[in-house]
PAVEX-342533 format. One record per residue: x, y, z of N, C-alpha, C, CB in turn. Coordinates in Angstrom, 2 decimals, padded with zeros to 5 digits. Glycine has a CB too. Example, Ala and Ser with C-alpha at 12.3 -4.5 7.8 and 13.67 -1.06 7.14 Angstrom:
<pts>
013.19:-005.69:007.80:012.30:-004.50:007.80:013.20:-003.30:007.80:011.31:-004.47:009.05
012.85:-002.25:007.08:013.67:-001.06:007.14:012.90:000.03:007.87:014.08:-000.60:005.72
</pts>
This chain:
<pts>
050.80:014.88:038.99:050.13:014.11:040.29:048.60:014.03:040.36:050.55:014.85:041.64
047.98:013.18:040.67:046.49:012.71:040.51:045.87:013.88:041.47:046.13:010.91:041.08
044.50:013.81:041.24:043.80:014.58:042.46:043.44:013.44:043.55:042.31:015.45:041.94
043.20:014.10:044.51:043.19:013.39:045.93:041.67:013.77:046.32:044.49:014.03:047.17
040.82:012.80:046.45:039.48:012.98:046.82:039.35:012.75:048.46:038.56:011.95:045.96
038.83:013.75:048.88:038.62:013.90:050.44:037.12:013.61:050.80:039.00:015.46:050.96
037.02:012.25:050.89:035.74:011.69:051.49:035.80:010.43:052.12:034.74:011.57:050.51
034.90:010.28:053.10:034.81:008.97:054.05:033.73:008.14:053.33:034.34:009.31:055.75
033.84:006.75:053.52:032.63:005.85:053.08:031.73:006.09:054.03:032.86:004.30:052.96
030.56:006.10:053.44:029.12:006.27:054.41:028.98:005.03:055.20:027.60:006.47:053.48
028.48:004.96:056.73:028.41:003.93:057.31:027.03:003.18:056.68:028.48:004.25:058.77
027.26:001.80:056.94:026.20:000.99:056.48:024.97:001.14:057.55:026.73:-000.55:056.32
023.75:001.49:056.78:022.59:001.60:057.56:021.69:000.30:057.94:021.80:002.53:056.85
021.68:-000.16:058.86:020.72:-001.29:059.03:019.42:-001.17:058.59:020.59:-001.63:060.28
018.97:-002.27:057.88:017.49:-002.15:057.41:016.88:-003.68:057.37:017.42:-001.39:055.80
015.71:-003.60:056.83:015.30:-004.87:056.80:016.01:-006.11:055.80:013.95:-004.67:056.51
016.04:-007.34:056.35:016.75:-008.36:055.35:016.26:-008.45:054.13:016.75:-009.68:055.77
016.73:-008.70:053.05:016.13:-009.21:051.83:015.97:-010.49:051.75:016.76:-008.90:050.80
015.21:-011.03:050.61:014.95:-012.41:050.71:016.36:-013.26:050.44:013.78:-012.78:049.65
017.31:-012.82:049.83:018.52:-013.67:049.79:019.24:-013.72:050.91:019.38:-013.33:048.84
019.18:-012.59:051.94:019.72:-012.77:053.31:018.94:-013.85:054.20:019.67:-011.38:054.01
017.49:-013.59:053.82:016.71:-014.48:054.68:016.95:-016.15:054.52:015.22:-014.13:054.38
017.27:-016.35:053.21:017.49:-017.74:052.64:019.01:-018.10:053.25:017.41:-017.76:050.80
019.91:-017.24:053.06:021.02:-017.45:053.77:021.02:-017.94:055.32:021.64:-016.32:053.65
020.16:-017.17:055.98:020.07:-017.47:057.26:019.32:-018.85:057.53:019.46:-016.35:057.89
018.18:-018.96:056.70:017.51:-020.05:056.91:018.49:-021.55:056.52:016.17:-019.82:056.04
019.45:-021.20:055.55:020.20:-022.43:055.36:021.40:-022.57:056.33:020.69:-022.50:053.92
021.53:-021.90:057.31:022.67:-021.89:058.50:023.88:-021.10:057.84:023.21:-023.59:059.03
023.74:-020.37:057.04:025.00:-019.68:056.46:025.12:-018.30:057.22:024.88:-019.43:054.76
026.20:-017.88:057.52:026.48:-016.65:058.37:026.30:-015.35:057.41:028.07:-016.73:059.03
025.90:-014.14:057.92:026.19:-012.96:057.24:027.10:-012.06:057.69:025.20:-012.35:057.07
027.77:-012.55:058.98:028.63:-011.70:059.69:029.81:-012.61:060.27:027.82:-010.91:060.82
031.23:-012.08:060.39:032.12:-012.81:060.86:032.96:-011.93:062.05:032.92:-013.32:059.67
033.46:-012.59:062.70:034.69:-011.92:063.70:035.69:-012.72:063.66:034.40:-011.72:065.25
036.82:-012.09:062.98:037.97:-012.65:062.81:039.29:-012.30:063.99:038.27:-012.23:061.40
040.26:-013.43:063.98:041.31:-013.26:065.03:040.92:-012.79:066.21:042.29:-012.47:064.67
039.89:-013.47:066.98:039.71:-013.03:068.25:040.84:-013.91:069.23:038.08:-013.25:068.64
041.33:-013.01:069.87:042.52:-013.48:070.77:042.40:-012.98:072.14:043.89:-013.00:070.22
041.32:-012.06:072.44:040.99:-011.58:073.74:039.56:-011.85:073.84:041.35:-010.09:073.98
038.83:-011.83:075.00:037.56:-012.01:075.28:036.77:-010.67:074.79:037.44:-012.36:076.78
035.77:-010.76:073.95:035.04:-009.90:073.54:033.70:-010.25:072.90:035.75:-009.26:072.83
032.84:-009.22:072.96:031.36:-009.52:072.63:031.17:-009.03:070.97:030.24:-008.57:073.79
030.81:-009.88:070.24:030.89:-009.82:068.79:029.46:-009.51:068.31:031.47:-011.19:068.17
028.42:-009.66:069.17:027.23:-009.51:068.59:026.17:-009.20:070.18:026.87:-011.06:067.53
025.59:-007.94:070.05:024.69:-007.55:071.32:023.17:-007.82:070.77:024.93:-005.78:071.85
022.36:-008.40:071.45:020.99:-008.82:071.19:020.93:-009.96:070.51:020.26:-007.91:070.53
019.81:-010.37:069.88:019.43:-011.50:069.26:020.51:-011.76:067.93:017.83:-011.32:068.86
020.76:-012.85:068.04:021.76:-013.34:066.74:021.88:-014.92:066.83:023.47:-012.62:066.84
022.39:-015.45:065.93:022.49:-016.77:065.57:024.12:-017.01:065.48:021.65:-017.07:064.17
024.64:-017.92:066.29:026.10:-018.41:066.25:026.25:-019.45:065.35:026.61:-018.88:067.56
026.80:-019.43:064.19:026.56:-020.25:063.05:027.82:-021.14:062.82:026.22:-019.37:061.81
029.08:-021.04:063.01:030.35:-021.76:062.96:031.39:-020.98:063.99:030.91:-021.80:061.36
032.19:-022.08:064.54:033.53:-021.48:065.15:034.60:-022.10:064.78:033.61:-021.47:066.56
035.68:-021.54:064.33:036.80:-022.13:063.99:038.05:-021.99:065.04:037.10:-021.61:062.72
038.75:-022.79:065.46:039.68:-022.78:066.33:040.87:-022.93:065.69:039.49:-023.63:067.26
041.77:-021.77:065.28:042.79:-021.85:064.86:044.02:-022.30:065.77:042.86:-020.82:064.35
043.95:-021.88:067.13:045.10:-022.07:067.94:044.17:-022.60:069.20:046.14:-020.60:068.18
044.50:-023.97:069.70:043.71:-024.22:070.75:044.46:-023.56:072.12:043.45:-025.80:070.80
043.73:-022.96:073.12:044.29:-022.43:074.39:044.38:-023.70:075.37:043.32:-021.19:075.02
045.06:-023.31:076.39:045.31:-024.09:077.33:044.24:-024.39:078.22:046.26:-023.65:077.90
043.43:-023.51:078.27:042.20:-023.77:079.16:040.76:-023.59:078.38:042.26:-022.72:080.44
041.01:-023.97:077.44:039.64:-024.04:076.42:038.86:-022.79:075.97:038.51:-024.85:077.12
038.23:-023.05:075.00:037.33:-021.72:074.33:036.02:-021.73:075.09:036.94:-021.86:072.52
035.38:-020.85:075.37:033.90:-020.73:075.79:033.15:-019.37:075.25:033.84:-020.75:077.45
031.93:-019.77:074.77:031.19:-019.13:074.17:029.93:-018.80:074.98:031.03:-019.74:073.08
029.37:-017.55:075.37:028.13:-017.20:076.01:027.20:-016.63:075.29:028.28:-016.45:076.99
025.89:-016.78:075.81:024.71:-015.94:075.21:024.77:-014.74:076.42:022.98:-016.92:075.07
025.52:-013.97:075.92:025.67:-012.80:076.89:025.80:-011.36:076.17:026.99:-013.06:077.80
025.57:-010.44:076.53:025.81:-008.95:075.86:027.21:-008.35:076.30:024.58:-007.83:076.35
027.80:-008.95:077.35:029.01:-008.40:077.85:029.77:-009.40:078.50:028.79:-007.32:078.74
030.93:-009.34:078.69:031.99:-010.28:079.16:031.54:-010.47:080.82:033.69:-009.58:078.90
031.07:-009.25:081.31:030.50:-009.36:082.72:029.23:-010.10:082.97:030.28:-008.05:083.23
028.42:-010.19:081.92:027.50:-011.02:081.98:027.62:-012.61:081.63:026.68:-010.45:081.27
028.68:-012.93:081.31:029.13:-014.29:080.87:029.26:-015.33:082.00:030.49:-014.16:080.17
028.39:-015.99:082.34:028.37:-017.04:083.59:028.26:-018.55:083.08:027.00:-016.72:084.63
028.37:-019.26:083.99:028.20:-020.76:083.59:026.78:-020.95:083.26:028.64:-021.81:084.77
025.69:-020.07:083.57:024.39:-020.29:083.29:023.97:-020.00:081.91:023.65:-019.59:084.14
024.93:-019.25:081.25:024.37:-018.81:079.86:025.46:-019.23:079.01:024.03:-017.19:079.68
026.35:-020.36:079.33:027.39:-020.97:078.48:026.74:-021.64:077.32:028.24:-021.99:079.25
027.12:-021.28:075.97:026.67:-022.03:074.82:027.43:-023.11:074.50:026.59:-021.28:073.73
028.72:-022.75:074.39:029.93:-023.83:074.12:031.26:-023.75:074.92:030.39:-023.70:072.64
031.60:-024.93:075.20:033.08:-025.19:076.05:033.62:-026.14:075.21:033.04:-025.81:077.72
034.70:-025.56:074.66:035.50:-026.58:073.98:036.95:-026.68:074.50:035.53:-026.29:072.50
037.17:-027.78:075.02:038.68:-028.16:075.49:039.54:-028.89:074.97:038.76:-028.68:076.48
039.08:-029.36:073.58:040.17:-030.34:072.68:039.88:-029.73:071.47:039.94:-032.14:072.60
040.80:-029.74:070.61:040.64:-029.04:069.15:039.73:-030.11:068.25:042.33:-028.76:068.33
038.70:-029.37:068.07:037.54:-029.97:067.00:038.23:-030.67:065.72:036.49:-028.64:066.37
037.80:-031.46:065.11:037.98:-032.24:063.96:038.09:-030.92:062.63:036.54:-033.47:063.84
039.00:-030.93:062.22:039.14:-029.91:061.14:039.11:-028.54:061.76:038.01:-030.04:060.07
039.12:-028.23:063.00:039.32:-027.04:063.64:037.71:-026.17:063.45:040.76:-026.26:062.89
036.80:-026.69:063.06:035.62:-026.25:063.01:034.48:-026.77:063.87:035.37:-026.33:061.87
033.70:-025.97:064.37:032.35:-026.46:064.93:031.29:-025.62:064.43:032.29:-026.44:066.47
030.25:-026.62:063.92:028.97:-026.00:063.50:027.66:-025.97:064.34:028.63:-026.61:062.37
027.35:-024.70:064.67:026.26:-024.76:065.76:024.93:-024.28:065.44:026.65:-024.01:066.89
024.63:-023.34:064.51:023.75:-022.84:064.21:022.62:-022.49:065.61:023.39:-023.66:063.14
023.32:-021.92:066.49:022.57:-021.85:067.86:022.04:-020.43:068.24:023.54:-022.32:069.04
020.83:-020.34:068.50:020.17:-019.02:068.71:020.76:-018.19:070.04:018.55:-019.30:068.88
021.15:-017.11:069.86:021.47:-016.60:071.02:020.62:-015.05:071.37:023.04:-016.51:070.95
019.94:-015.13:072.65:019.07:-013.86:072.98:019.67:-012.79:073.30:018.22:-013.99:073.98
020.76:-012.68:074.16:021.29:-011.62:074.61:022.38:-011.05:074.00:021.53:-011.81:075.70
023.20:-011.79:073.34:024.31:-011.43:072.60:025.24:-012.80:072.41:025.08:-010.19:073.36
026.42:-012.42:071.74:027.57:-013.55:071.63:028.77:-012.94:071.89:027.69:-014.28:070.23
029.09:-013.61:073.03:030.38:-013.40:073.61:031.32:-014.50:073.66:030.23:-012.97:074.85
032.55:-014.03:073.20:033.63:-015.35:073.13:034.65:-015.04:073.84:034.22:-015.77:071.73
034.99:-015.97:074.49:036.50:-015.86:075.36:037.23:-017.21:074.92:036.31:-015.83:077.33
038.43:-016.52:074.16:039.23:-017.65:073.37:040.16:-018.28:074.34:040.12:-017.08:072.07
040.00:-017.96:075.62:041.16:-018.68:076.60:042.42:-018.19:076.55:041.39:-020.09:076.33
043.39:-018.56:077.37:044.87:-018.17:077.53:045.69:-018.56:076.11:045.55:-019.03:078.90
045.80:-017.66:075.21:046.70:-018.08:074.13:045.96:-018.94:073.16:047.91:-018.83:074.66
044.51:-018.58:073.17:043.75:-018.94:072.01:043.70:-018.20:070.77:042.59:-019.03:072.35
043.04:-018.46:069.63:042.81:-017.87:068.58:041.63:-018.41:067.78:043.93:-017.86:067.94
040.48:-017.51:067.58:039.31:-018.04:067.29:038.70:-017.21:066.27:038.52:-018.20:068.44
037.94:-017.86:065.45:037.25:-017.06:064.26:035.61:-017.65:064.37:038.10:-017.49:062.51
034.81:-016.67:064.50:033.22:-017.06:064.48:032.54:-016.25:063.28:032.39:-016.61:066.02
031.50:-017.14:062.96:030.47:-016.70:061.83:029.31:-016.68:062.77:030.27:-017.79:060.39
028.19:-015.79:062.53:027.18:-015.52:063.04:026.12:-014.64:062.06:027.61:-014.94:064.20
024.83:-014.48:062.59:023.86:-013.74:061.79:023.30:-012.74:062.98:022.63:-014.79:061.01
</pts>
């Protein structure tokens, strides 16, 4: 029987962005993603750019995305996107800067994926 190694991967430490990462951000390409969002949640706290939203399953009451650090802060005043009909090919391109955070409410029965920086 083979040898079992007992180690855990080290967490990634945030650091300054490299030239390649800065070029991706400038081109509107995401460096992070939140997959399979089926319940309201915050995917990024603090400053970030919401790049793309993919609606896999359209909910009955629409998808809402807020510039908020928590769901409790998600109010109509900081609403970034409200989608009540399925977008063409299921994708919405935004490249929208969010100052407080990115909070996504996929609605009742909705299924969403988002990319962001």
